[in-house]
PQR file with spaces between the fields and no chain letter, atoms N, CA, C, O and H, PARSE charges and radii, in Angstrom:
ATOM       1  N    MET     1       9.898   -0.153    7.116 -0.4000 1.5000
ATOM       2  CA   MET     1       8.504    0.198    7.056 -0.0000 2.0000
ATOM       3  C    MET     1       7.936    0.341    8.454  0.5500 1.7000
ATOM       4  O    MET     1       8.221   -0.451    9.352 -0.5500 1.4000
ATOM       5  N    LEU     2       7.148    1.342    8.605 -0.4000 1.5000
ATOM       6  CA   LEU     2       6.501    1.575    9.883 -0.0000 2.0000
ATOM       7  C    LEU     2       5.170    0.851    9.877  0.5500 1.7000
ATOM       8  O    LEU     2       4.283    1.182    9.091 -0.5500 1.4000
ATOM       9  H    LEU     2       6.916    1.985    7.875  0.4000 1.0000
ATOM      10  N    MET     3       5.026   -0.128   10.741 -0.4000 1.5000
ATOM      11  CA   MET     3       3.789   -0.875   10.792 -0.0000 2.0000
ATOM      12  C    MET     3       3.214   -0.762   12.192  0.5500 1.7000
ATOM      13  O    MET     3       3.852   -1.149   13.171 -0.5500 1.4000
ATOM      14  H    MET     3       5.747   -0.397   11.380  0.4000 1.0000
ATOM      15  N    ASN     4       2.029   -0.239   12.274 -0.4000 1.5000
ATOM      16  CA   ASN     4       1.364   -0.042   13.549 -0.0000 2.0000
ATOM      17  C    ASN     4       0.121   -0.912   13.547  0.5500 1.7000
ATOM      18  O    ASN     4      -0.928   -0.471   13.080 -0.5500 1.4000
ATOM      19  H    ASN     4       1.511    0.075   11.479  0.4000 1.0000
ATOM      20  N    LYS     5       0.204   -2.129   14.053 -0.4000 1.5000
ATOM      21  CA   LYS     5      -0.921   -3.055   14.023 -0.0000 2.0000
ATOM      22  C    LYS     5      -1.940   -2.694   15.092  0.5500 1.7000
ATOM      23  O    LYS     5      -1.588   -2.350   16.220 -0.5500 1.4000
ATOM      24  H    LYS     5       1.057   -2.487   14.432  0.4000 1.0000
ATOM      25  N    LYS     6      -3.198   -2.779   14.717 -0.4000 1.5000
ATOM      26  CA   LYS     6      -4.282   -2.600   15.672 -0.0000 2.0000
ATOM      27  C    LYS     6      -4.927   -3.952   15.880  0.5500 1.7000
ATOM      28  O    LYS     6      -4.811   -4.840   15.036 -0.5500 1.4000
ATOM      29  H    LYS     6      -3.484   -3.059   13.801  0.4000 1.0000
ATOM      30  N    SER     7      -5.600   -4.107   16.991 -0.4000 1.5000
ATOM      31  CA   SER     7      -6.236   -5.380   17.256 -0.0000 2.0000
ATOM      32  C    SER     7      -7.448   -5.545   16.347  0.5500 1.7000
ATOM      33  O    SER     7      -8.020   -4.561   15.877 -0.5500 1.4000
ATOM      34  H    SER     7      -5.694   -3.385   17.677  0.4000 1.0000
ATOM      35  N    GLY     8      -7.833   -6.780   16.105 -0.4000 1.5000
ATOM      36  CA   GLY     8      -8.964   -7.068   15.232 -0.0000 2.0000
ATOM      37  C    GLY     8      -8.570   -8.076   14.175  0.5500 1.7000
ATOM      38  O    GLY     8      -7.445   -8.576   14.175 -0.5500 1.4000
ATOM      39  H    GLY     8      -7.369   -7.579   16.487  0.4000 1.0000
ATOM      40  N    PRO     9      -9.490   -8.378   13.274 -0.5600 1.5000
ATOM      41  CA   PRO     9      -9.204   -9.373   12.252  0.2800 2.0000
ATOM      42  C    PRO     9      -8.078   -8.912   11.335  0.5500 1.7000
ATOM      43  O    PRO     9      -8.001   -7.736   10.981 -0.5500 1.4000
ATOM      44  N    SER    10      -7.213   -9.835   10.956 -0.4000 1.5000
ATOM      45  CA   SER    10      -6.069   -9.470   10.130 -0.0000 2.0000
ATOM      46  C    SER    10      -6.239   -9.901    8.688  0.5500 1.7000
ATOM      47  O    SER    10      -5.340   -9.672    7.878 -0.5500 1.4000
ATOM      48  H    SER    10      -7.275  -10.791   11.244  0.4000 1.0000
ATOM      49  N    GLY    11      -7.359  -10.516    8.334 -0.4000 1.5000
ATOM      50  CA   GLY    11      -7.573  -10.927    6.961 -0.0000 2.0000
ATOM      51  C    GLY    11      -8.168   -9.805    6.143  0.5500 1.7000
ATOM      52  O    GLY    11      -8.656   -8.823    6.703 -0.5500 1.4000
ATOM      53  H    GLY    11      -8.090  -10.702    8.991  0.4000 1.0000
ATOM      54  N    GLY    12      -8.138   -9.929    4.841 -0.4000 1.5000
ATOM      55  CA   GLY    12      -8.768   -8.957    3.959 -0.0000 2.0000
ATOM      56  C    GLY    12      -7.901   -7.761    3.649  0.5500 1.7000
ATOM      57  O    GLY    12      -6.682   -7.782    3.818 -0.5500 1.4000
ATOM      58  H    GLY    12      -7.742  -10.726    4.386  0.4000 1.0000
ATOM      59  N    GLU    13      -8.577   -6.699    3.183 -0.4000 1.5000
ATOM      60  CA   GLU    13      -7.874   -5.509    2.740 -0.0000 2.0000
ATOM      61  C    GLU    13      -7.493   -4.610    3.913  0.5500 1.7000
ATOM      62  O    GLU    13      -8.313   -4.321    4.785 -0.5500 1.4000
ATOM      63  H    GLU    13      -9.567   -6.682    3.046  0.4000 1.0000
ATOM      64  N    ALA    14      -6.247   -4.179    3.915 -0.4000 1.5000
ATOM      65  CA   ALA    14      -5.754   -3.243    4.923 -0.0000 2.0000
ATOM      66  C    ALA    14      -6.002   -1.819    4.445  0.5500 1.7000
ATOM      67  O    ALA    14      -6.144   -1.571    3.248 -0.5500 1.4000
ATOM      68  H    ALA    14      -5.581   -4.414    3.207  0.4000 1.0000
ATOM      69  N    LYS    15      -6.053   -0.897    5.382 -0.4000 1.5000
ATOM      70  CA   LYS    15      -6.095    0.524    5.051 -0.0000 2.0000
ATOM      71  C    LYS    15      -4.810    1.121    5.598  0.5500 1.7000
ATOM      72  O    LYS    15      -4.494    0.969    6.778 -0.5500 1.4000
ATOM      73  H    LYS    15      -5.938   -1.099    6.355  0.4000 1.0000
ATOM      74  N    LEU    16      -4.066    1.812    4.720 -0.4000 1.5000
ATOM      75  CA   LEU    16      -2.753    2.326    5.084 -0.0000 2.0000
ATOM      76  C    LEU    16      -2.673    3.832    4.903  0.5500 1.7000
ATOM      77  O    LEU    16      -3.403    4.421    4.106 -0.5500 1.4000
ATOM      78  H    LEU    16      -4.323    1.936    3.762  0.4000 1.0000
ATOM      79  N    GLN    17      -1.771    4.440    5.660 -0.4000 1.5000
ATOM      80  CA   GLN    17      -1.385    5.828    5.444 -0.0000 2.0000
ATOM      81  C    GLN    17       0.052    5.778    4.970  0.5500 1.7000
ATOM      82  O    GLN    17       0.926    5.270    5.673 -0.5500 1.4000
ATOM      83  H    GLN    17      -1.178    3.962    6.308  0.4000 1.0000
ATOM      84  N    TYR    18       0.305    6.311    3.762 -0.4000 1.5000
ATOM      85  CA   TYR    18       1.625    6.210    3.141 -0.0000 2.0000
ATOM      86  C    TYR    18       2.470    7.424    3.471  0.5500 1.7000
ATOM      87  O    TYR    18       2.023    8.563    3.335 -0.5500 1.4000
ATOM      88  H    TYR    18      -0.404    6.724    3.191  0.4000 1.0000
ATOM      89  N    GLY    19       3.696    7.171    3.907 -0.4000 1.5000
ATOM      90  CA   GLY    19       4.654    8.219    4.212 -0.0000 2.0000
ATOM      91  C    GLY    19       5.855    8.107    3.292  0.5500 1.7000
ATOM      92  O    GLY    19       5.925    7.182    2.483 -0.5500 1.4000
ATOM      93  H    GLY    19       4.059    6.246    4.018  0.4000 1.0000
ATOM      94  N    PRO    20       6.804    9.030    3.398 -0.5600 1.5000
ATOM      95  CA   PRO    20       7.962    9.031    2.508  0.2800 2.0000
ATOM      96  C    PRO    20       8.899    7.838    2.689  0.5500 1.7000
ATOM      97  O    PRO    20       9.615    7.479    1.755 -0.5500 1.4000
ATOM      98  N    SER    21       8.910    7.226    3.853 -0.4000 1.5000
ATOM      99  CA   SER    21       9.830    6.095    4.052 -0.0000 2.0000
ATOM     100  C    SER    21       9.137    4.872    4.643  0.5500 1.7000
ATOM     101  O    SER    21       9.804    3.945    5.102 -0.5500 1.4000
ATOM     102  H    SER    21       8.328    7.517    4.612  0.4000 1.0000
ATOM     103  N    GLY    22       7.830    4.863    4.635 -0.4000 1.5000
ATOM     104  CA   GLY    22       7.100    3.722    5.174 -0.0000 2.0000
ATOM     105  C    GLY    22       5.614    4.002    5.184  0.5500 1.7000
ATOM     106  O    GLY    22       5.148    5.010    4.654 -0.5500 1.4000
ATOM     107  H    GLY    22       7.288    5.616    4.262  0.4000 1.0000
ATOM     108  N    PHE    23       4.893    3.106    5.789 -0.4000 1.5000
ATOM     109  CA   PHE    23       3.452    3.290    5.882 -0.0000 2.0000
ATOM     110  C    PHE    23       2.967    2.880    7.254  0.5500 1.7000
ATOM     111  O    PHE    23       3.617    2.113    7.965 -0.5500 1.4000
ATOM     112  H    PHE    23       5.272    2.287    6.220  0.4000 1.0000
ATOM     113  N    ARG    24       1.806    3.412    7.611 -0.4000 1.5000
ATOM     114  CA   ARG    24       1.190    3.103    8.895 -0.0000 2.0000
ATOM     115  C    ARG    24      -0.100    2.329    8.626  0.5500 1.7000
ATOM     116  O    ARG    24      -0.889    2.708    7.760 -0.5500 1.4000
ATOM     117  H    ARG    24       1.279    4.036    7.034  0.4000 1.0000
ATOM     118  N    VAL    25      -0.307    1.261    9.359 -0.4000 1.5000
ATOM     119  CA   VAL    25      -1.515    0.461    9.203 -0.0000 2.0000
ATOM     120  C    VAL    25      -2.639    1.113   10.011  0.5500 1.7000
ATOM     121  O    VAL    25      -2.570    1.192   11.237 -0.5500 1.4000
ATOM     122  H    VAL    25       0.334    0.953   10.062  0.4000 1.0000
ATOM     123  N    LEU    26      -3.676    1.578    9.305 -0.4000 1.5000
ATOM     124  CA   LEU    26      -4.829    2.193    9.955 -0.0000 2.0000
ATOM     125  C    LEU    26      -5.915    1.161   10.229  0.5500 1.7000
ATOM     126  O    LEU    26      -6.640    1.258   11.219 -0.5500 1.4000
ATOM     127  H    LEU    26      -3.733    1.514    8.309  0.4000 1.0000
ATOM     128  N    ARG    27      -6.021    0.172    9.343 -0.4000 1.5000
ATOM     129  CA   ARG    27      -6.945   -0.944    9.542 -0.0000 2.0000
ATOM     130  C    ARG    27      -6.193   -2.206    9.145  0.5500 1.7000
ATOM     131  O    ARG    27      -5.702   -2.313    8.021 -0.5500 1.4000
ATOM     132  H    ARG    27      -5.432    0.093    8.539  0.4000 1.0000
ATOM     133  N    ALA    28      -6.102   -3.156   10.058 -0.4000 1.5000
ATOM     134  CA   ALA    28      -5.351   -4.386    9.822 -0.0000 2.0000
ATOM     135  C    ALA    28      -5.923   -5.157    8.641  0.5500 1.7000
ATOM     136  O    ALA    28      -7.128   -5.138    8.389 -0.5500 1.4000
ATOM     137  H    ALA    28      -6.500   -3.070   10.971  0.4000 1.0000
ATOM     138  N    GLY    29      -5.046   -5.826    7.934 -0.4000 1.5000
ATOM     139  CA   GLY    29      -5.428   -6.651    6.798 -0.0000 2.0000
ATOM     140  C    GLY    29      -4.193   -7.332    6.237  0.5500 1.7000
ATOM     141  O    GLY    29      -3.080   -7.112    6.713 -0.5500 1.4000
ATOM     142  H    GLY    29      -4.068   -5.841    8.139  0.4000 1.0000
ATOM     143  N    GLN    30      -4.394   -8.144    5.245 -0.4000 1.5000
ATOM     144  CA   GLN    30      -3.280   -8.885    4.654 -0.0000 2.0000
ATOM     145  C    GLN    30      -2.751   -8.262    3.378  0.5500 1.7000
ATOM     146  O    GLN    30      -1.618   -8.538    2.982 -0.5500 1.4000
ATOM     147  H    GLN    30      -5.299   -8.323    4.859  0.4000 1.0000
ATOM     148  N    HIS    31      -3.554   -7.419    2.721 -0.4000 1.5000
ATOM     149  CA   HIS    31      -3.142   -6.863    1.437 -0.0000 2.0000
ATOM     150  C    HIS    31      -3.808   -5.516    1.173  0.5500 1.7000
ATOM     151  O    HIS    31      -4.736   -5.103    1.868 -0.5500 1.4000
ATOM     152  H    HIS    31      -4.474   -7.195    3.043  0.4000 1.0000
ATOM     153  N    VAL    32      -3.295   -4.846    0.137 -0.4000 1.5000
ATOM     154  CA   VAL    32      -3.923   -3.665   -0.435 -0.0000 2.0000
ATOM     155  C    VAL    32      -4.040   -3.935   -1.931  0.5500 1.7000
ATOM     156  O    VAL    32      -3.413   -4.861   -2.446 -0.5500 1.4000
ATOM     157  H    VAL    32      -2.541   -5.181   -0.428  0.4000 1.0000
ATOM     158  N    PHE    33      -4.831   -3.139   -2.625 -0.4000 1.5000
ATOM     159  CA   PHE    33      -4.991   -3.324   -4.063 -0.0000 2.0000
ATOM     160  C    PHE    33      -4.223   -2.251   -4.818  0.5500 1.7000
ATOM     161  O    PHE    33      -4.291   -1.071   -4.475 -0.5500 1.4000
ATOM     162  H    PHE    33      -5.340   -2.387   -2.207  0.4000 1.0000
ATOM     163  N    CYS    34      -3.489   -2.666   -5.854 -0.4000 1.5000
ATOM     164  CA   CYS    34      -2.730   -1.745   -6.694 -0.0000 2.0000
ATOM     165  C    CYS    34      -3.689   -0.739   -7.328  0.5500 1.7000
ATOM     166  O    CYS    34      -4.725   -1.118   -7.876 -0.5500 1.4000
ATOM     167  H    CYS    34      -3.434   -3.624   -6.133  0.4000 1.0000
ATOM     168  N    ALA    35      -3.340    0.540   -7.250 -0.4000 1.5000
ATOM     169  CA   ALA    35      -4.185    1.598   -7.795 -0.0000 2.0000
ATOM     170  C    ALA    35      -4.230    1.566   -9.316  0.5500 1.7000
ATOM     171  O    ALA    35      -5.178    2.081   -9.910 -0.5500 1.4000
ATOM     172  H    ALA    35      -2.499    0.848   -6.805  0.4000 1.0000
ATOM     173  N    MET    36      -3.244    0.983   -9.952 -0.4000 1.5000
ATOM     174  CA   MET    36      -3.190    0.950  -11.420 -0.0000 2.0000
ATOM     175  C    MET    36      -3.769   -0.336  -11.998  0.5500 1.7000
ATOM     176  O    MET    36      -4.515   -0.292  -12.976 -0.5500 1.4000
ATOM     177  H    MET    36      -2.474    0.564   -9.470  0.4000 1.0000
ATOM     178  N    SER    37      -3.436   -1.475  -11.405 -0.4000 1.5000
ATOM     179  CA   SER    37      -3.828   -2.763  -11.994 -0.0000 2.0000
ATOM     180  C    SER    37      -4.959   -3.462  -11.248  0.5500 1.7000
ATOM     181  O    SER    37      -5.633   -4.330  -11.802 -0.5500 1.4000
ATOM     182  H    SER    37      -2.831   -1.511  -10.610  0.4000 1.0000
ATOM     183  N    GLY    38      -5.163   -3.081   -9.994 -0.4000 1.5000
ATOM     184  CA   GLY    38      -6.202   -3.715   -9.194 -0.0000 2.0000
ATOM     185  C    GLY    38      -5.809   -5.040   -8.566  0.5500 1.7000
ATOM     186  O    GLY    38      -6.622   -5.661   -7.881 -0.5500 1.4000
ATOM     187  H    GLY    38      -4.616   -2.375   -9.544  0.4000 1.0000
ATOM     188  N    VAL    39      -4.568   -5.488   -8.787 -0.4000 1.5000
ATOM     189  CA   VAL    39      -4.137   -6.761   -8.208 -0.0000 2.0000
ATOM     190  C    VAL    39      -3.855   -6.595   -6.721  0.5500 1.7000
ATOM     191  O    VAL    39      -3.384   -5.539   -6.300 -0.5500 1.4000
ATOM     192  H    VAL    39      -3.908   -4.983   -9.343  0.4000 1.0000
ATOM     193  N    PRO    40      -4.134   -7.620   -5.916 -0.5600 1.5000
ATOM     194  CA   PRO    40      -3.821   -7.527   -4.490  0.2800 2.0000
ATOM     195  C    PRO    40      -2.308   -7.596   -4.256  0.5500 1.7000
ATOM     196  O    PRO    40      -1.603   -8.363   -4.911 -0.5500 1.4000
ATOM     197  N    ILE    41      -1.828   -6.793   -3.324 -0.4000 1.5000
ATOM     198  CA   ILE    41      -0.408   -6.765   -2.962 -0.0000 2.0000
ATOM     199  C    ILE    41      -0.313   -7.111   -1.482  0.5500 1.7000
ATOM     200  O    ILE    41      -0.775   -6.337   -0.643 -0.5500 1.4000
ATOM     201  H    ILE    41      -2.401   -6.170   -2.791  0.4000 1.0000
ATOM     202  N    PRO    42       0.280   -8.265   -1.138 -0.5600 1.5000
ATOM     203  CA   PRO    42       0.476   -8.590    0.278  0.2800 2.0000
ATOM     204  C    PRO    42       1.317   -7.493    0.940  0.5500 1.7000
ATOM     205  O    PRO    42       2.256   -6.982    0.329 -0.5500 1.4000
ATOM     206  N    LEU    43       0.989   -7.131    2.176 -0.4000 1.5000
ATOM     207  CA   LEU    43       1.699   -6.033    2.840 -0.0000 2.0000
ATOM     208  C    LEU    43       3.201   -6.275    2.933  0.5500 1.7000
ATOM     209  O    LEU    43       3.985   -5.331    2.839 -0.5500 1.4000
ATOM     210  H    LEU    43       0.227   -7.546    2.673  0.4000 1.0000
ATOM     211  N    ASP    44       3.606   -7.522    3.116 -0.4000 1.5000
ATOM     212  CA   ASP    44       5.043   -7.788    3.223 -0.0000 2.0000
ATOM     213  C    ASP    44       5.761   -7.686    1.879  0.5500 1.7000
ATOM     214  O    ASP    44       6.988   -7.765    1.834 -0.5500 1.4000
ATOM     215  H    ASP    44       2.969   -8.289    3.193  0.4000 1.0000
ATOM     216  N    GLU    45       5.020   -7.514    0.786 -0.4000 1.5000
ATOM     217  CA   GLU    45       5.616   -7.341   -0.544 -0.0000 2.0000
ATOM     218  C    GLU    45       5.424   -5.927   -1.080  0.5500 1.7000
ATOM     219  O    GLU    45       5.887   -5.627   -2.181 -0.5500 1.4000
ATOM     220  H    GLU    45       4.023   -7.450    0.823  0.4000 1.0000
ATOM     221  N    LEU    46       4.762   -5.059   -0.343 -0.4000 1.5000
ATOM     222  CA   LEU    46       4.490   -3.694   -0.789 -0.0000 2.0000
ATOM     223  C    LEU    46       5.769   -2.865   -0.742  0.5500 1.7000
ATOM     224  O    LEU    46       6.354   -2.674    0.325 -0.5500 1.4000
ATOM     225  H    LEU    46       4.385   -5.302    0.551  0.4000 1.0000
ATOM     226  N    ARG    47       6.199   -2.378   -1.898 -0.4000 1.5000
ATOM     227  CA   ARG    47       7.436   -1.601   -1.995 -0.0000 2.0000
ATOM     228  C    ARG    47       7.236   -0.238   -2.654  0.5500 1.7000
ATOM     229  O    ARG    47       8.083    0.644   -2.509 -0.5500 1.4000
ATOM     230  H    ARG    47       5.724   -2.534   -2.765  0.4000 1.0000
ATOM     231  N    TYR    48       6.121   -0.052   -3.381 -0.4000 1.5000
ATOM     232  CA   TYR    48       5.928    1.161   -4.167 -0.0000 2.0000
ATOM     233  C    TYR    48       4.590    1.814   -3.830  0.5500 1.7000
ATOM     234  O    TYR    48       3.549    1.157   -3.827 -0.5500 1.4000
ATOM     235  H    TYR    48       5.433   -0.768   -3.498  0.4000 1.0000
ATOM     236  N    TRP    49       4.634    3.116   -3.545 -0.4000 1.5000
ATOM     237  CA   TRP    49       3.413    3.868   -3.267 -0.0000 2.0000
ATOM     238  C    TRP    49       3.687    5.343   -3.498  0.5500 1.7000
ATOM     239  O    TRP    49       4.835    5.768   -3.631 -0.5500 1.4000
ATOM     240  H    TRP    49       5.479    3.650   -3.548  0.4000 1.0000
ATOM     241  N    SER    50       2.613    6.112   -3.541 -0.4000 1.5000
ATOM     242  CA   SER    50       2.703    7.554   -3.687 -0.0000 2.0000
ATOM     243  C    SER    50       2.197    8.202   -2.406  0.5500 1.7000
ATOM     244  O    SER    50       1.074    7.947   -1.970 -0.5500 1.4000
ATOM     245  H    SER    50       1.680    5.768   -3.433  0.4000 1.0000
ATOM     246  N    VAL    51       3.024    9.032   -1.817 -0.4000 1.5000
ATOM     247  CA   VAL    51       2.609    9.781   -0.636 -0.0000 2.0000
ATOM     248  C    VAL    51       1.589   10.840   -1.070  0.5500 1.7000
ATOM     249  O    VAL    51       0.586   11.054   -0.390 -0.5500 1.4000
ATOM     250  H    VAL    51       3.935    9.240   -2.171  0.4000 1.0000
ATOM     251  N    GLU    52       1.845   11.491   -2.187 -0.4000 1.5000
ATOM     252  CA   GLU    52       0.955   12.542   -2.685 -0.0000 2.0000
ATOM     253  C    GLU    52      -0.445   12.015   -2.996  0.5500 1.7000
ATOM     254  O    GLU    52      -1.444   12.628   -2.620 -0.5500 1.4000
ATOM     255  H    GLU    52       2.661   11.318   -2.740  0.4000 1.0000
ATOM     256  N    HIS    53      -0.512   10.877   -3.684 -0.4000 1.5000
ATOM     257  CA   HIS    53      -1.805   10.314   -4.091 -0.0000 2.0000
ATOM     258  C    HIS    53      -2.373    9.333   -3.060  0.5500 1.7000
ATOM     259  O    HIS    53      -3.534    8.935   -3.151 -0.5500 1.4000
ATOM     260  H    HIS    53       0.299   10.378   -3.990  0.4000 1.0000
ATOM     261  N    GLN    54      -1.552    8.948   -2.081 -0.4000 1.5000
ATOM     262  CA   GLN    54      -1.962    7.983   -1.051 -0.0000 2.0000
ATOM     263  C    GLN    54      -2.514    6.704   -1.675  0.5500 1.7000
ATOM     264  O    GLN    54      -3.615    6.258   -1.352 -0.5500 1.4000
ATOM     265  H    GLN    54      -0.609    9.271   -2.007  0.4000 1.0000
ATOM     266  N    GLU    55      -1.701    6.113   -2.596 -0.4000 1.5000
ATOM     267  CA   GLU    55      -2.103    4.871   -3.246 -0.0000 2.0000
ATOM     268  C    GLU    55      -0.904    3.971   -3.492  0.5500 1.7000
ATOM     269  O    GLU    55       0.204    4.460   -3.713 -0.5500 1.4000
ATOM     270  H    GLU    55      -0.807    6.475   -2.858  0.4000 1.0000
ATOM     271  N    PRO    56      -1.118    2.643   -3.455 -0.5600 1.5000
ATOM     272  CA   PRO    56      -0.042    1.672   -3.652  0.2800 2.0000
ATOM     273  C    PRO    56       0.043    1.198   -5.105  0.5500 1.7000
ATOM     274  O    PRO    56      -0.918    1.316   -5.865 -0.5500 1.4000
ATOM     275  N    TYR    57       1.206    0.663   -5.476 -0.4000 1.5000
ATOM     276  CA   TYR    57       1.435    0.134   -6.820 -0.0000 2.0000
ATOM     277  C    TYR    57       2.116   -1.229   -6.716  0.5500 1.7000
ATOM     278  O    TYR    57       2.930   -1.464   -5.822 -0.5500 1.4000
ATOM     279  H    TYR    57       1.987    0.567   -4.858  0.4000 1.0000
ATOM     280  N    ALA    58       1.776   -2.107   -7.629 -0.4000 1.5000
ATOM     281  CA   ALA    58       2.291   -3.477   -7.603 -0.0000 2.0000
ATOM     282  C    ALA    58       3.774   -3.568   -7.972  0.5500 1.7000
ATOM     283  O    ALA    58       4.473   -4.474   -7.518 -0.5500 1.4000
ATOM     284  H    ALA    58       1.115   -1.916   -8.355  0.4000 1.0000
ATOM     285  N    ASN    59       4.253   -2.627   -8.795 -0.4000 1.5000
ATOM     286  CA   ASN    59       5.664   -2.683   -9.193 -0.0000 2.0000
ATOM     287  C    ASN    59       6.151   -1.288   -9.601  0.5500 1.7000
ATOM     288  O    ASN    59       5.364   -0.346   -9.688 -0.5500 1.4000
ATOM     289  H    ASN    59       3.685   -1.891   -9.163  0.4000 1.0000
ATOM     290  N    ALA    60       7.448   -1.174   -9.847 -0.4000 1.5000
ATOM     291  CA   ALA    60       8.059    0.116  -10.171 -0.0000 2.0000
ATOM     292  C    ALA    60       7.538    0.671  -11.485  0.5500 1.7000
ATOM     293  O    ALA    60       7.360    1.882  -11.613 -0.5500 1.4000
ATOM     294  H    ALA    60       8.087   -1.940   -9.776  0.4000 1.0000
ATOM     295  N    GLN    61       7.292   -0.190  -12.462 -0.4000 1.5000
ATOM     296  CA   GLN    61       6.802    0.266  -13.763 -0.0000 2.0000
ATOM     297  C    GLN    61       5.435    0.949  -13.633  0.5500 1.7000
ATOM     298  O    GLN    61       5.208    2.008  -14.219 -0.5500 1.4000
ATOM     299  H    GLN    61       7.438   -1.174  -12.358  0.4000 1.0000
ATOM     300  N    LEU    62       4.537    0.347  -12.872 -0.4000 1.5000
ATOM     301  CA   LEU    62       3.215    0.939  -12.677 -0.0000 2.0000
ATOM     302  C    LEU    62       3.298    2.246  -11.894  0.5500 1.7000
ATOM     303  O    LEU    62       2.578    3.197  -12.196 -0.5500 1.4000
ATOM     304  H    LEU    62       4.721   -0.513  -12.396  0.4000 1.0000
ATOM     305  N    ALA    63       4.167    2.295  -10.898 -0.4000 1.5000
ATOM     306  CA   ALA    63       4.345    3.526  -10.136 -0.0000 2.0000
ATOM     307  C    ALA    63       4.871    4.650  -11.033  0.5500 1.7000
ATOM     308  O    ALA    63       4.407    5.787  -10.944 -0.5500 1.4000
ATOM     309  H    ALA    63       4.752    1.522  -10.653  0.4000 1.0000
ATOM     310  N    THR    64       5.829    4.335  -11.886 -0.4000 1.5000
ATOM     311  CA   THR    64       6.391    5.321  -12.808 -0.0000 2.0000
ATOM     312  C    THR    64       5.338    5.809  -13.794  0.5500 1.7000
ATOM     313  O    THR    64       5.249    7.005  -14.071 -0.5500 1.4000
ATOM     314  H    THR    64       6.206    3.411  -11.959  0.4000 1.0000
ATOM     315  N    GLU    65       4.544    4.889  -14.320 -0.4000 1.5000
ATOM     316  CA   GLU    65       3.459    5.260  -15.244 -0.0000 2.0000
ATOM     317  C    GLU    65       2.499    6.240  -14.574  0.5500 1.7000
ATOM     318  O    GLU    65       2.108    7.237  -15.179 -0.5500 1.4000
ATOM     319  H    GLU    65       4.616    3.917  -14.095  0.4000 1.0000
ATOM     320  N    ARG    66       2.129    5.969  -13.363 -0.4000 1.5000
ATOM     321  CA   ARG    66       1.153    6.792  -12.641 -0.0000 2.0000
ATOM     322  C    ARG    66       1.695    8.192  -12.396  0.5500 1.7000
ATOM     323  O    ARG    66       0.944    9.167  -12.435 -0.5500 1.4000
ATOM     324  H    ARG    66       2.446    5.158  -12.871  0.4000 1.0000
ATOM     325  N    LEU    67       2.980    8.292  -12.146 -0.4000 1.5000
ATOM     326  CA   LEU    67       3.569    9.577  -11.777 -0.0000 2.0000
ATOM     327  C    LEU    67       4.036   10.402  -12.971  0.5500 1.7000
ATOM     328  O    LEU    67       4.546   11.508  -12.791 -0.5500 1.4000
ATOM     329  H    LEU    67       3.590    7.500  -12.115  0.4000 1.0000
ATOM     330  N    LYS    68       3.869    9.878  -14.203 -0.4000 1.5000
ATOM     331  CA   LYS    68       4.202   10.646  -15.401 -0.0000 2.0000
ATOM     332  C    LYS    68       3.206   11.788  -15.564  0.5500 1.7000
ATOM     333  O    LYS    68       2.033   11.658  -15.217 -0.5500 1.4000
ATOM     334  H    LYS    68       3.454    8.980  -14.349  0.4000 1.0000
ATOM     335  N    PRO    69       3.692   12.917  -16.100 -0.5600 1.5000
ATOM     336  CA   PRO    69       2.770   14.057  -16.324  0.2800 2.0000
ATOM     337  C    PRO    69       1.739   13.750  -17.412  0.5500 1.7000
ATOM     338  O    PRO    69       0.898   14.593  -17.721 -0.5500 1.4000
């Protein structure tokens, strides 16, 4: 994962830019919220996201659901 930390407070929600093989931290934070369930996902546990939709998912099942036609 590509992590580009910026100076400032590290608590709260992070803002990320999602790429095909990693993400870039645009605003430092400890977590992001799953686009499907709304649960917080610690950045060190974030494994699933959509580059097209620029949103994170808590698990593979939720990511698959979101990407279904």
